[in-house]
C-alpha positions in Angstrom: 83.3 16.9 175.7 80.5 16.2 173.2 77.6 13.9 174.0 77.8 10.2 173.1 76.3 9.2 169.8 73.5 6.7 169.6 74.6 3.7 167.5 73.0 0.5 166.4 73.1 -2.6 168.6 71.2 -1.2 171.6 69.2 -4.3 172.3 69.5 -4.2 176.1 68.2 -0.6 176.3 65.3 -1.5 173.8 64.3 -4.6 175.8 64.3 -2.5 179.0 61.6 -0.3 177.4 59.6 -2.7 175.3 60.1 -5.9 177.3 61.4 -9.3 176.4 64.9 -10.8 176.9 67.6 -9.2 174.7 68.5 -12.6 173.3 64.9 -13.0 172.0 64.9 -9.8 169.9 65.7 -9.6 166.2 68.5 -7.1 166.0 68.5 -5.4 162.6 70.1 -2.1 163.9 73.7 -2.8 162.7 75.4 -3.4 159.4 77.1 -6.7 160.7 76.9 -10.0 158.8 74.2 -11.8 160.8 75.7 -15.2 159.8 79.0 -15.3 161.6 81.6 -17.5 160.1 82.8 -20.6 161.9 85.8 -19.8 164.1 89.1 -21.4 163.1 91.1 -23.4 165.7 92.8 -21.0 168.1 96.1 -22.3 169.6 96.0 -22.5 173.4 99.1 -20.3 173.6 97.1 -17.4 172.0 95.0 -17.4 175.1 97.8 -18.1 177.6 100.5 -15.7 176.4 100.7 -12.0 175.7 100.3 -11.5 171.9 103.5 -12.7 170.3 105.2 -10.9 167.5 104.8 -13.7 165.1 101.0 -13.5 165.5 101.1 -9.8 164.7 103.3 -10.4 161.7 101.1 -13.2 160.4 97.9 -11.1 160.8 99.6 -8.2 158.9 100.7 -10.4 156.1 97.3 -12.0 155.8 95.7 -8.6 155.8 98.1 -7.3 153.1 97.2 -10.2 150.8 93.4 -10.0 151.6 93.2 -6.2 151.1 95.8 -6.1 148.3 97.9 -3.4 149.9 101.2 -4.4 148.2 104.3 -3.4 150.1 102.4 -2.0 153.0 101.5 -4.3 155.9 98.2 -3.1 157.4 98.3 -2.4 161.2 95.9 -4.5 163.3 94.0 -2.3 165.7 91.4 -3.0 168.4 88.5 -1.8 166.2 88.8 1.1 163.9 87.1 3.3 166.5 90.4 3.2 168.4 92.3 4.9 165.5 89.4 7.3 164.6 90.0 8.8 168.1 93.7 9.2 167.3 93.2 11.1 164.1 93.3 14.6 165.8 96.8 13.8 167.0 98.0 13.4 163.4 97.0 17.0 162.5 97.8 18.8 165.8 101.2 19.9 164.5 101.1 22.8 162.2 101.4 22.2 158.5 104.7 23.4 157.1 104.5 25.8 154.2 107.2 26.9 151.8 108.6 30.5 151.8 107.1 30.9 148.3 103.7 30.9 149.8 102.1 34.3 149.0 101.3 34.8 152.6 104.9 34.7 153.6 107.7 37.0 152.6 111.4 36.4 153.4 113.9 39.3 153.2 117.3 39.4 154.8 116.5 36.3 156.9 113.4 38.0 158.3 109.9 36.6 158.0 106.9 38.8 157.3 103.6 37.2 158.0 100.4 38.5 156.4 98.0 35.8 157.5 97.0 35.3 161.1 96.8 31.5 160.5 100.6 31.3 160.3 102.8 31.1 163.3 106.6 31.4 163.3 108.5 29.5 166.0 112.3 29.2 165.8 112.9 28.5 162.1 109.6 26.8 161.3 106.6 28.3 159.6 103.4 26.6 160.4 99.8 27.1 159.4 97.5 26.9 162.4 94.4 26.0 160.5 92.2 23.8 162.7 89.6 22.8 160.1 88.7 19.3 158.9 86.0 18.1 156.5 83.7 15.1 156.8 81.5 14.1 153.9 78.1 13.7 155.6 75.7 12.3 156.5 77.9 9.5 157.8 79.3 7.7 160.8 79.2 10.3 163.5 82.3 9.4 165.5 84.6 11.2 163.1 83.1 14.6 163.8 82.8 13.9 167.5 86.5 13.0 167.8 87.7 16.2 166.1 85.1 18.4 167.8 86.2 17.0 171.2 89.8 17.8 170.3 89.0 21.5 169.5 88.9 21.3 165.7 86.3 22.9 163.6 84.5 20.3 161.6 82.9 21.2 158.3 80.1 18.8 157.3 80.1 18.8 153.5 77.8 17.0 151.2 80.2 16.7 148.3 84.0 16.2 148.1 84.1 19.2 145.8 83.5 21.4 148.9 86.7 20.2 150.5 89.4 22.9 150.1 93.0 23.7 151.0 91.8 25.1 154.4 91.1 21.5 155.5 94.0 19.7 157.1 92.2 16.4 156.9 89.2 15.1 155.1 87.1 12.0 155.8 85.2 10.0 153.2 83.3 6.8 154.1 83.2 4.6 151.0 80.7 3.0 150.6 79.0 5.4 152.9 77.0 4.6 156.0 74.0 4.9 156.1 73.1 5.7 152.5 75.5 3.4 150.6 76.8 6.2 148.4 80.0 5.1 146.6 82.7 7.4 145.2 84.7 6.2 142.2 88.4 5.6 142.8 89.4 8.3 140.3 87.5 10.9 142.2 89.0 10.0 145.6 92.5 9.9 144.0 92.0 13.4 142.7 90.9 14.5 146.2 94.0 12.9 147.7 96.2 14.8 145.3 94.5 18.1 146.2 94.9 17.4 149.9 98.5 16.4 149.5 99.4 19.5 147.6 98.1 21.5 150.5 99.8 19.4 153.1 96.6 17.6 154.2 95.6 14.0 154.8 92.7 12.0 153.3 91.0 9.3 155.3 88.9 6.8 153.4 86.8 4.5 155.7 86.2 1.2 153.9 84.3 -0.5 156.8 81.8 -2.0 154.3 84.4 -2.5 151.5 84.6 -6.3 151.7 81.2 -6.7 150.0 82.5 -4.7 147.0 86.3 -5.0 146.7 86.4 -3.1 143.4 85.8 0.1 145.3 88.8 -0.2 147.5 91.9 2.1 147.3 94.0 -0.3 149.4 96.2 -1.2 146.4 96.9 2.4 145.7 98.2 3.4 149.1 101.9 2.7 148.2 101.5 5.5 145.6 99.3 7.8 147.6 101.4 8.9 150.5 98.8 11.1 152.3 96.0 8.5 152.2 94.8 6.5 155.2 92.4 3.6 154.9 90.5 2.0 157.7 89.0 -1.5 157.2 86.7 -3.4 159.5 87.1 -7.1 160.2 84.1 -7.8 162.2 81.3 -6.5 159.9 82.1 -8.8 157.0 83.0 -11.9 159.0 80.1 -11.4 161.5 82.6 -11.2 164.4 82.1 -7.6 165.7 82.6 -8.6 169.3 86.2 -9.5 168.4 86.9 -5.7 168.1 89.4 -5.8 165.3 90.2 -3.6 162.3 93.1 -2.6 160.2 94.7 0.7 159.2 96.5 1.0 155.9 98.9 4.0 155.4 102.5 4.9 154.9 104.9 3.6 157.5 105.4 6.6 159.6 101.7 7.1 160.1 101.2 3.4 161.1 104.2 3.7 163.4 102.5 6.6 165.2 99.2 4.7 165.6 101.1 1.7 166.9 103.0 3.9 169.4 99.8 5.7 170.6 97.8 2.5 171.0 100.5 1.0 173.2 101.7 -2.6 173.6 99.4 -5.6 173.1 96.6 -3.5 171.7 95.1 -6.5 169.9 94.5 -9.8 171.7 96.3 -13.0 170.7 93.0 -14.8 169.8 91.9 -11.9 167.6 95.3 -11.9 165.8 95.1 -15.7 165.4 91.5 -15.6 164.0 92.3 -12.9 161.6 95.4 -14.6 160.3 93.4 -17.6 159.4 90.2 -16.1 158.1 91.8 -13.4 156.0 93.6 -16.2 154.1 90.4 -18.2 153.6 88.2 -18.3 150.5 85.5 -15.7 151.3 83.4 -16.3 148.2 80.9 -18.3 150.2 80.6 -15.5 152.8 79.8 -13.0 150.0 77.3 -15.3 148.5 75.5 -15.8 151.8 75.5 -12.0 152.4 74.0 -11.4 149.0 71.4 -14.1 149.6 70.3 -12.4 152.9 70.3 -9.0 151.2 67.9 -10.4 148.5 65.7 -11.7 151.2 65.6 -8.4 153.1 64.8 -6.5 149.9 61.9 -8.8 149.1 60.4 -8.2 152.6 60.8 -4.4 152.4 59.3 -4.3 148.9 56.5 -6.5 150.0 55.7 -4.1 152.8 55.6 -1.2 150.3 58.7 0.5 151.7 60.9 2.7 149.6 64.6 1.7 149.6 66.7 4.8 149.4 70.2 3.3 149.4 72.4 0.9 151.2 75.1 -1.7 150.7 75.0 -5.5 150.7 75.0 -5.4 154.6 72.2 -2.9 155.1 69.4 -1.1 153.4 68.2 2.5 154.0 64.5 3.1 153.9 62.9 6.5 153.5 59.4 6.9 154.8 57.4 9.8 156.3 56.2 7.6 159.1 59.6 6.2 159.9 59.2 7.0 163.6 56.0 5.2 163.9 57.4 2.2 162.0 60.3 2.1 164.4 58.1 2.1 167.5 55.8 -0.6 165.9 58.8 -2.9 165.2 60.1 -2.4 168.7 56.7 -3.6 170.1 57.3 -6.7 168.0 60.8 -7.0 169.5 62.6 -6.0 166.3 65.2 -3.2 166.5 66.2 -1.1 163.5 68.3 2.0 163.3 66.7 5.4 163.4 68.4 8.8 162.9 67.8 12.0 164.8 69.2 14.1 161.9 67.0 12.3 159.4 63.6 11.4 161.0 62.3 9.9 157.8 65.1 7.3 157.6 65.4 3.8 159.0 68.3 1.5 158.4 67.6 -2.2 158.2 70.4 -4.7 158.7 70.3 -8.2 157.3 68.1 -10.9 158.8 70.0 -14.2 159.6 67.6 -16.6 157.8 64.2 -17.0 156.1 62.4 -17.4 159.4 63.6 -14.0 160.4 62.4 -12.7 157.1 59.0 -13.9 157.9 59.1 -12.4 161.4 60.0 -9.0 160.0 57.5 -9.3 157.1 54.6 -10.2 159.3 55.4 -7.4 161.7 55.5 -4.9 158.8 52.3 -6.1 157.4 50.6 -5.4 160.7 51.6 -1.8 160.6 48.6 0.4 159.9 49.3 3.2 157.5 
């Protein structure tokens, strides 16, 4: 089993080292909306009863309308991390290939195999490739899930490097932590290449709510080998709810639902999502954009170079990133550092102008 990955949100651990109460720290280490929306009324029965089918149905219909997935009803899941860990099971079975494949010759009902990646069992011909591709750098749990399941993970820096040898490819769009965004046409072309080879394409749109034009959700009904993951908590500022949605063709969603087991998502979470996904979210986007503008002003004022990001976070590149990280921790401000890129820091949004000043004053005290 691979080692756990360090993520943002580790305020308790930081406070244990640098002092102070966790609730008194400024947590900028995540990409979560720091201004959580007001909770809608939650019926008492949502707390009292096991999640009823009508709550699931209502959440799925609301998600369909919000994400624009057409005839496909997105599946509510207990955070998209839960289905990331199920992805290896989707590709464990061998990919069927036709007898016209140049590696397979059929004569008098006998099969001659000229490629050691092909196994013949009964009357089925299966390719035993165990490679997946993840466009990196990105959210590390994809590679960890597949590595733990025995797959070979190819970390590629461009989707052009993804080939027919990959049974599944992962693209985070827009990407975390650099905010790189791939055009829809490019991802559709990648899907078609993957489908032709019997593979699947996963597009993680965890940060997609701030830029809906990037989403492929509306194309899923026509793209049968596409799987999309959407985060609920990041945009609405309710990460503790542990809720996300998977959008894919029916048999894939049915497998996820079966593997997750009954009552995977709580009644209150379903009730909240059913209400908020039908609400007008324009004010939420405006507030996020306002906070993003405030953060950029602080970073620019401190002379830091912004190297990328989305509306919910900004990536800074600086040769003294490690020193800046420690300096901010001493001021009880936590940002995200990266072991694989020691010159990077990711800054999440501050909740208000007072926090902007707190961050700005701390950065001004940093001696270069």
